[in-house]
C-alpha positions in Angstrom: -16.6 -70.3 74.7 -18.1 -72.2 71.8 -16.3 -75.4 72.7 -15.2 -76.2 76.3 -13.9 -79.8 76.4 -11.0 -81.2 78.3 -9.0 -81.8 75.1 -10.2 -78.8 73.1 -11.3 -75.2 74.1 -12.3 -72.7 71.5 -13.4 -69.1 72.2 -15.3 -66.9 69.7 -14.2 -63.2 69.9 -15.4 -60.0 68.3 -12.4 -58.0 67.4 -11.6 -54.7 65.8 -8.4 -54.7 63.7 -6.0 -51.8 63.7 -7.5 -50.7 60.3 -11.0 -50.4 61.9 -12.3 -53.6 60.3 -14.6 -55.6 62.7 -14.6 -59.3 62.7 -17.4 -60.8 64.8 -16.5 -64.5 64.5 -12.8 -64.7 65.2 -12.0 -68.1 66.7 -9.2 -68.6 69.2 -7.8 -72.0 70.4 -7.2 -71.9 74.2 -4.2 -74.2 74.6 -1.9 -75.1 77.4 1.7 -74.0 77.4 4.3 -76.5 76.2 7.7 -77.4 77.8 10.2 -78.7 75.2 13.7 -79.9 75.9 16.7 -80.4 73.7 18.6 -83.2 75.4 22.2 -83.9 74.4 24.3 -86.8 75.6 28.0 -86.6 76.5 28.6 -88.4 73.2 27.0 -85.4 71.3 23.8 -87.3 70.4 20.4 -85.6 70.6 17.6 -87.6 72.1 14.5 -87.6 69.9 11.1 -89.2 70.3 9.3 -90.7 67.4 5.5 -90.9 67.8 2.3 -91.0 65.8 0.5 -87.7 65.2 -3.1 -88.4 64.2 -3.9 -85.0 62.7 -1.3 -85.5 60.0 -1.4 -89.4 60.1 2.4 -89.7 60.4 5.1 -90.8 62.7 7.2 -87.8 63.4 10.6 -87.1 65.0 10.3 -84.5 67.8 12.1 -83.4 70.9 10.6 -84.5 74.2 7.8 -82.1 75.1 4.5 -81.9 76.8 1.7 -79.6 78.0 1.7 -78.1 81.4 -0.4 -75.8 83.6 1.8 -72.9 84.8 -0.4 -72.4 87.8 0.5 -76.0 89.0 4.2 -76.4 87.9 7.0 -74.4 86.4 8.1 -74.9 82.8 11.4 -76.2 84.1 9.8 -78.9 86.2 7.5 -79.8 83.3 10.4 -80.1 80.8 12.4 -82.4 83.1 9.3 -84.5 83.8 8.6 -84.9 80.1 12.2 -85.9 79.3 12.2 -88.5 82.1 8.7 -89.9 81.3 9.2 -90.0 77.5 12.8 -91.2 77.4 14.0 -92.4 80.8 16.9 -89.8 80.7 17.7 -87.0 83.1 20.0 -84.0 82.6 23.2 -83.1 84.4 23.1 -79.5 83.1 19.9 -77.6 82.3 19.0 -74.1 81.1 16.3 -72.2 79.4 17.1 -71.0 75.9 13.9 -69.3 74.9 10.1 -68.9 74.9 8.3 -68.8 71.6 4.6 -68.4 70.5 3.3 -71.5 68.8 0.7 -70.0 66.4 -0.2 -66.6 67.8 -2.8 -65.8 65.1 -5.1 -68.5 66.5 -3.5 -70.2 69.6 -2.9 -68.8 73.0 0.0 -70.9 74.1 3.8 -70.6 74.3 6.6 -73.1 73.9 9.2 -72.9 76.6 12.5 -74.2 75.3 15.2 -75.8 77.4 18.7 -77.2 76.7 19.8 -80.2 78.7 23.4 -81.3 78.4 25.2 -84.5 79.5 21.9 -86.4 79.8 22.0 -90.0 81.0 19.6 -92.8 81.1 18.4 -93.6 84.6 15.4 -95.8 83.9 12.7 -96.9 81.6 10.0 -94.7 79.9 6.9 -93.9 82.0 4.4 -93.5 79.2 0.7 -92.5 79.5 -1.8 -95.0 78.2 -2.2 -92.9 75.0 1.5 -92.7 74.3 3.6 -95.0 72.2 7.0 -93.4 71.9 10.3 -94.7 70.3 13.5 -93.1 71.6 16.0 -92.3 68.9 19.5 -90.9 69.3 20.9 -88.8 66.5 24.4 -87.4 66.3 24.5 -83.6 66.5 26.4 -83.4 63.2 23.5 -85.2 61.4 20.6 -83.1 62.6 20.9 -80.2 60.0 20.8 -82.7 57.1 17.7 -84.4 58.6 16.0 -81.1 58.8 16.9 -80.3 55.2 15.7 -83.7 54.0 12.4 -83.3 55.9 13.0 -86.1 58.4 12.7 -83.6 61.2 9.8 -81.3 60.3 7.9 -80.2 63.4 8.2 -76.4 63.8 8.8 -76.2 67.5 11.4 -78.9 67.3 13.2 -77.2 64.4 13.2 -73.9 66.3 14.5 -75.5 69.5 17.3 -77.2 67.5 18.4 -74.0 65.8 18.3 -72.0 69.0 20.0 -74.6 71.1 22.7 -75.6 68.7 23.5 -72.0 67.9 23.6 -71.2 71.6 26.2 -73.9 72.0 28.0 -73.0 68.7 27.9 -76.6 67.5 
């Protein structure tokens, strides 16, 4: 480990590539898994969160998501927890639609994707002190155009949208 901080862990590996080339300073980001949820209301609106992302200095539209420790909770529990905390909504129907690697060339984590249907608001957001999140509802029919126009541009969110909406044949 070359950096072992609560918010950032980096490991330096020595690796041998399939072609025999040895790299003695290959850096790997040790990251927690992510639970991401595609929530759809009975009115066919998708619930997004808009929040500031400092690394790119922009406010971005994303699906509700958060890190979790699989030794302490399941991806399903984490997804529902994040949906409720970030938006105040809960699902009536809920299912896993896939597991993806985030950036497997350098990162260790996976994104666990879930589809939540007939979500309804049951309360207020329960945000952490570091979170400032605006909840935005977008009709299902408008989502593809927002991706094409670059209004929705976070890779995990785009992947979850295509998987989820294709799964439902919207």
